[in-house]
C-alpha positions as CSV (number, residue, x, y, z in Angstrom):
1,M,-48.5,22.1,-51.8
2,K,-47.5,24.3,-49.0
3,A,-44.5,26.7,-48.5
4,N,-42.2,24.7,-46.6
5,H,-41.0,23.3,-50.0
6,P,-40.5,26.9,-51.3
7,G,-38.3,25.5,-54.5
8,L,-41.3,23.6,-55.6
9,F,-43.6,25.9,-54.2
10,N,-42.5,28.7,-56.5
11,R,-42.0,26.4,-59.5
12,V,-45.5,25.1,-59.4
13,R,-46.9,28.7,-58.4
14,R,-45.3,29.8,-62.2
15,L,-47.0,27.6,-64.1
16,P,-49.5,28.8,-66.6
17,W,-52.6,28.6,-64.2
18,R,-54.4,31.3,-66.1
19,D,-53.7,29.5,-69.3
20,S,-55.1,26.4,-68.1
21,D,-59.1,25.5,-68.1
22,L,-61.3,25.2,-65.1
23,D,-61.8,21.6,-64.9
24,H,-64.7,21.5,-61.9
25,K,-66.8,23.9,-60.3
26,D,-68.8,23.8,-57.4
27,R,-71.3,26.1,-55.3
28,N,-73.3,25.4,-52.6
29,Q,-74.3,26.6,-49.4
30,A,-73.1,25.1,-45.7
31,N,-72.9,27.2,-42.4
32,H,-75.1,29.7,-43.7
33,R,-72.8,30.9,-46.6
34,I,-72.0,30.1,-50.1
35,E,-68.9,28.5,-51.1
36,N,-67.6,28.4,-54.3
37,R,-64.8,26.2,-55.2
38,R,-62.8,26.1,-58.6
39,L,-60.4,23.3,-59.8
40,K,-57.7,23.5,-62.3
41,T,-55.3,20.8,-63.5
42,A,-51.8,21.2,-64.9
43,A,-49.4,18.5,-66.3
44,F,-46.0,19.2,-66.4
45,A,-42.9,17.1,-67.0
46,H,-40.0,20.3,-66.6
47,I,-40.2,20.4,-62.8
48,D,-37.9,18.4,-61.4
49,Y,-39.2,16.9,-58.4
50,P,-39.5,12.9,-57.7
51,D,-42.7,11.1,-58.9
52,A,-44.3,14.4,-59.5
53,A,-46.2,15.1,-63.0
54,Q,-49.2,16.9,-62.1
55,A,-50.4,20.0,-59.9
56,L,-54.0,20.9,-58.7
57,Q,-55.3,24.5,-58.1
58,L,-57.8,25.1,-55.6
59,A,-59.5,28.1,-55.2
60,H,-62.3,29.0,-52.9
C-alpha cells in the first residue's frame, strides 16, 4: 500500500498492528550488513475497498 491512496492508506494504518501476532521473522546477512524483516497479517471485513480482506505489514 502506498500513500497515493490516502483514504485506504489511513484505514489500514489504523488497524490494530500492535495487537497482531508476528507471523514471520527473518534475519540474514547481505551486502555486509544484517537485515531483519518482520511480517504481520491482519484480516478485516470493515474496510470498504473492493476485494480487500487482508493486509500485510512488512517491517525492516
